[in-house]
C-alpha positions in Angstrom: 0.2 -0.1 0.1 1.0 3.4 -0.5 2.1 5.2 2.7 0.2 7.7 4.2 1.6 11.4 3.9 1.7 13.3 7.7 1.9 16.8 7.9 3.6 17.9 11.0 2.2 21.6 12.0 5.1 22.6 14.4 8.7 21.4 15.3 9.2 22.7 18.8 10.1 20.1 21.6 6.8 17.9 20.8 7.1 18.3 16.9 10.8 17.6 16.8 11.2 14.6 20.1 8.2 13.0 20.0 5.6 13.1 16.7 8.2 13.3 14.1 10.5 10.2 15.7 7.1 8.5 16.1 5.6 9.1 12.8 9.1 8.4 11.1 9.1 5.0 12.8 5.6 4.0 11.7 5.4 1.8 8.8 2.9 2.9 6.1 3.5 6.5 7.0 5.6 8.9 5.5 6.4 12.2 7.0 6.1 14.4 4.1 5.8 18.1 5.2 6.7 20.2 8.5 5.3 23.2 9.2 8.1 25.4 10.6 9.4 29.3 9.9 12.8 28.5 11.8 15.4 28.2 9.1 17.2 25.9 11.4 14.6 23.6 11.8 13.5 23.6 7.9 17.0 22.4 7.2 16.6 19.8 9.8 13.3 18.3 8.7 14.6 18.1 5.3 17.9 16.3 5.9 16.7 13.8 8.7 13.2 12.9 7.3 13.4 14.1 3.7 10.5 16.4 4.3 9.4 19.5 2.8 9.6 22.7 5.1 6.3 25.1 4.9 5.9 28.4 6.2 2.3 28.3 6.5 -0.3 25.8 7.9 -2.7 27.1 5.5 -0.8 26.3 2.6 -1.3 22.7 3.0 -4.7 22.5 2.3 -5.5 25.3 0.1 -6.9 24.0 -2.9 -5.4 27.0 -5.1 -1.8 25.6 -4.8 -0.8 22.9 -6.8 2.0 21.9 -4.8 -0.1 21.6 -1.8 -3.1 19.5 -3.5 -3.8 16.1 -2.7 -0.3 16.1 -1.1 -1.5 15.3 2.9 -3.4 12.6 3.9 -3.0 13.1 7.9 -2.4 16.4 9.8 -0.5 16.4 13.0 -0.9 19.4 15.4 1.8 20.0 17.6 1.7 24.0 17.6 1.4 26.4 20.4 -1.6 25.1 22.6 -3.7 28.5 21.3 -3.5 27.2 17.7 -4.9 23.9 18.3 -8.5 24.7 17.7 -8.5 27.1 15.0 -6.0 24.6 13.1 -7.8 21.4 13.8 -11.2 23.2 12.6 -9.4 24.2 9.5 -8.1 21.1 8.7 -11.1 19.0 9.4 -13.0 21.5 7.1 -10.3 20.7 4.5 -11.3 17.0 4.8 -8.2 15.8 6.4 -8.1 13.8 9.5 -6.2 15.0 12.7 -4.3 14.1 15.5 -3.6 17.3 17.8 -1.0 17.4 20.7 -2.6 17.8 24.4 -4.6 19.7 25.9 -7.0 19.9 22.5 -8.7 22.8 23.7 -9.1 25.2 26.4 -12.7 24.3 27.0 -14.8 20.8 27.0 -17.2 23.0 25.0 -14.4 23.8 22.2 -13.4 19.9 22.1 -17.0 19.0 22.1 -17.7 21.2 18.9 -14.6 19.9 17.2 -15.8 16.2 17.4 -19.2 17.1 16.0 -17.2 18.6 13.2 -15.0 15.3 12.3 -18.2 13.2 13.0 -20.0 14.9 10.5 -17.6 14.8 8.3 -16.6 11.1 8.8 -13.2 12.0 9.8 -10.6 11.1 12.6 -10.0 13.1 15.3 -7.8 12.1 18.1 -5.6 13.6 20.7 -1.9 12.6 21.3 -2.0 11.6 25.1 1.1 9.7 25.0 0.9 9.1 28.9 -1.4 6.4 28.3 1.5 4.7 27.1 4.0 5.2 30.4 5.3 1.9 31.1 4.7 2.5 35.0 1.4 3.2 33.9 1.0 0.1 31.5 2.0 -1.8 34.6 -0.5 -0.3 37.3 -3.1 -0.8 34.8 -2.2 -4.9 34.5 -1.8 -4.9 38.4 -5.3 -3.2 38.5 -6.9 -5.6 36.1 -5.4 -8.6 37.7 -7.1 -7.7 41.2 -3.3 -7.5 42.6 -4.5 -4.0 44.4 -7.9 -5.2 45.3 -10.1 -2.3 45.1 -8.2 0.8 44.6 -9.4 3.5 47.2 -6.9 6.1 46.5 -4.7 7.2 43.5 -1.4 9.7 44.0 0.3 10.7 41.1 2.7 13.1 40.4 4.8 15.0 37.5 7.5 17.0 39.5 10.5 18.9 38.5 13.3 20.8 40.2 13.2 23.9 37.8 14.1 27.0 40.2 15.3 29.0 37.3 12.1 29.4 34.7 13.0 28.7 31.4 10.5 31.8 29.8 8.2 31.4 27.0 4.5 31.3 26.8 4.0 28.1 28.8 5.2 30.3 31.6 4.4 33.7 31.0 1.5 33.7 28.8 -2.1 35.2 29.0 -5.4 32.9 29.4 -5.5 33.1 25.7 -2.0 31.0 25.4 -3.8 28.3 28.0 -0.4 28.3 29.7 0.4 26.9 33.4 0.7 23.3 34.6 -2.8 22.4 35.2 -3.4 22.2 31.2 0.0 20.8 30.1 1.1 18.1 32.7 -2.3 18.1 34.4 -3.9 17.1 31.1 -1.8 14.0 31.7 -2.5 13.5 35.1 -6.3 13.9 34.9 -6.7 11.5 31.7 -5.0 9.1 33.3 -6.8 9.2 36.5 -10.0 8.6 34.6 -8.6 6.1 32.4 -8.1 4.1 35.9 -10.7 5.1 38.0 -13.4 6.4 35.4 -15.8 9.3 35.9 -15.5 11.9 38.3 -18.1 13.4 40.7 -16.4 16.6 42.3 -13.3 18.6 41.9 -11.1 20.3 44.3 -7.9 22.5 43.4 -5.2 24.7 44.2 -3.2 26.6 41.5 -0.3 28.9 42.5 2.9 30.6 41.1 6.0 30.4 43.1 8.8 31.4 41.0 9.7 34.9 40.1 9.1 35.7 36.9 6.3 33.2 36.0 2.5 34.2 35.8 1.2 30.9 34.9 0.6 28.3 37.7 3.9 26.3 38.3 2.7 24.3 41.6 -0.9 22.7 41.4 -2.7 20.3 42.9 -5.9 18.7 42.0 -8.4 16.4 44.0 -10.9 14.1 42.3 -13.6 12.1 43.6 -14.9 9.6 41.3 -18.2 7.7 41.5 -16.7 4.7 42.2 -15.6 6.3 45.9 -11.7 6.2 44.9 -10.1 9.4 45.1 -7.2 10.8 43.6 -4.6 13.4 44.2 -2.5 14.8 41.5 0.3 16.7 41.6 2.0 18.9 39.0 5.2 21.4 40.1 8.2 23.2 38.8 9.8 24.3 42.4 9.9 20.6 43.9 13.3 20.5 45.7 12.5 16.8 47.0 10.5 14.3 44.5 7.6 12.4 45.5 6.6 9.3 43.9 5.6 9.1 40.8 2.8 6.7 42.0 1.4 5.5 45.2 -1.9 3.7 44.5 -3.5 1.9 47.7 -5.7 -0.5 47.4 -7.6 -2.9 49.6 -5.4 -5.9 49.4 -2.0 -3.9 48.3 -0.2 -0.8 47.1 1.6 -0.2 44.2 4.8 2.4 45.0 7.0 3.9 42.3 9.4 6.5 41.6 10.7 8.0 38.5 9.1 9.3 35.2 9.0 6.9 32.2 12.0 6.6 30.4 10.7 7.2 27.2 10.7 10.9 26.6 14.7 11.0 27.8 15.2 8.7 25.4 13.6 10.1 22.6 15.1 14.1 23.8 18.6 11.2 23.6 17.9 10.8 20.1 16.7 6.8 20.4 14.1 6.1 18.2 11.5 2.9 18.7 13.8 1.3 16.6 17.1 1.6 18.7 17.6 -1.6 21.2 16.0 -1.3 24.6 13.8 1.6 23.8 10.8 2.2 26.4 12.7 -0.4 28.5 13.2 0.6 32.5 16.4 -0.8 34.3 15.6 -3.0 37.0 16.6 0.1 39.6 13.8 1.7 38.6 11.4 -0.7 38.8 8.0 0.3 41.4 6.8 -2.4 44.2 3.7 -3.8 44.9 3.1 -5.2 48.7 1.1 -4.6 52.1 3.1 -4.0 55.6 6.7 -4.9 55.6 6.2 -7.4 52.6 7.0 -6.3 49.2 8.3 -7.3 45.9 9.7 -5.4 43.0 7.3 -5.4 39.8 9.1 -5.0 36.2 8.2 -2.2 34.6 6.2 -3.1 31.1 7.8 -1.8 28.3 6.6 1.9 27.3 4.4 2.0 24.4 4.6 5.2 22.6 5.8 3.8 19.6 1.9 2.0 19.3 0.2 5.5 19.1 0.5 6.0 15.3 0.0 2.5 14.1 -3.3 2.9 15.6 -3.9 6.3 14.1 -3.0 4.0 10.8 -5.1 1.1 11.4 -8.1 3.9 12.0 -7.8 5.5 8.8 -7.0 2.3 7.2 -9.1 -0.6 8.5 -11.8 1.6 10.5 -10.4 0.6 13.8 -11.2 2.9 16.8 -9.0 6.0 17.1 -6.3 5.5 20.2 -7.9 8.2 22.0 -11.6 9.0 21.5 -12.5 12.9 21.5 -15.3 12.1 24.0 -13.2 10.8 26.7 -11.1 14.2 25.9 -14.4 16.2 26.5 -14.8 14.3 29.8 -11.3 15.4 30.9 -11.1 19.1 29.7 -14.6 19.5 31.8 -12.5 18.2 35.1 -9.6 21.3 34.1 -12.0 23.2 33.6 -13.8 22.4 37.2 -10.3 22.1 38.6 -9.5 26.0 37.5 -12.6 26.9 38.7 -11.9 25.5 42.0 -8.8 27.1 42.2 -10.2 30.3 41.5 -13.0 30.6 43.5 -11.4 28.3 46.2 -14.4 25.6 47.0 -15.4 22.1 45.5 -16.9 22.0 42.1 -19.3 19.1 41.4 -19.9 17.8 38.1 
C-alpha cells in the first residue's frame, strides 16, 4: 500500500522529540511536510526525514496551491496550545483527519464542537495523550486488572521537577488565551490517567499557585478528584519541588503500588533514540516499582513503554476503521475536569460536575 503522507504543524519540543520520530518509525506513514518558519529547523526536517518545510499551515490545504493539492493525508498539530482549535477546525474543514497534541482545547465545549465536526465529516480526530502508554502506567493498569491491589481506594500521581530558574516562553508567562501553566500541561496527563484508571469524576478541588519569580502561569498545582466508584485521586504538578515525591502511590484493599521516577521514553527520545533503538522503552531494574502491604513487598518489572504504538493505531483507524487511539469524547470529559479544577482554584471551593 502507498504510505499515507503526514503533515506535522510545529517542530518545537513536541514536534521534534515526539511526533516526528514516532511518525517516521511507523510503517505505512511518511512524514512529508513540516510547518516551521525557523530556517535551522526547516533544514533539519529535510535532512533527517526528507520532508519539505512549509512556512504556513494554510498552504497544506489551500486548493489553489498546486504544490499542496492532494499532498497530505493526515495532519498532526503540535503547535502552541492557542492554535490547536483553529488549526484542527481548518484541517477538518478541508477534509483531513487530525491528530492534536494535548490539550486539545481550553474548554470542553470547544473540544465537543471539534468532535461533532469530525463526526459530521466522517473524519478521525484524536489526541496525543501519550502518557497512557508510559511503562509505569501500563504496569499499574495490569496490576489493577489482575486484582493485585484489590479495590483501588486512592491514586496519588505526580509530575514534579526541580526547575527553580524559569525557562521562559508562553507556557510560563502567557496570558489565558495561550492556555499556559501546569494545570493544562502536565495536568492534562494526570487527569487523563486518573479517568482511565478509576472512571468518571463527581467533584473536583484544586489549588493552582505561582511560586517562581518571573512566572505568571501556575507552576505549583494540586488537584483532588472524587470518582463515582468511591475512589479518590490526588494529583500534583510542580516545577519548584526540591525533594520529588513518588511518581505513583496507589492504595488498594489488598496491596499498594509505589513507583519513583519518570517513564524513560521521553528521556530516550530527547537523547536521539527511536523506537527501533535497542532497549527503547525498557526501564532498568533499579527503577522498578514495588507492590505489597505492610513490611511485605516485591519489585514489579515495569512494562515496556508503548509510545510507538500510537501512530500504528492511527493508521489502523484510517485504513481499517479501527477506533482511534484516544476517543474525542474521552478528551471532552477530561477537559471538563480541568475546567472545574481551574474554577475551583479561582474560587477556593469544591466544584461538582
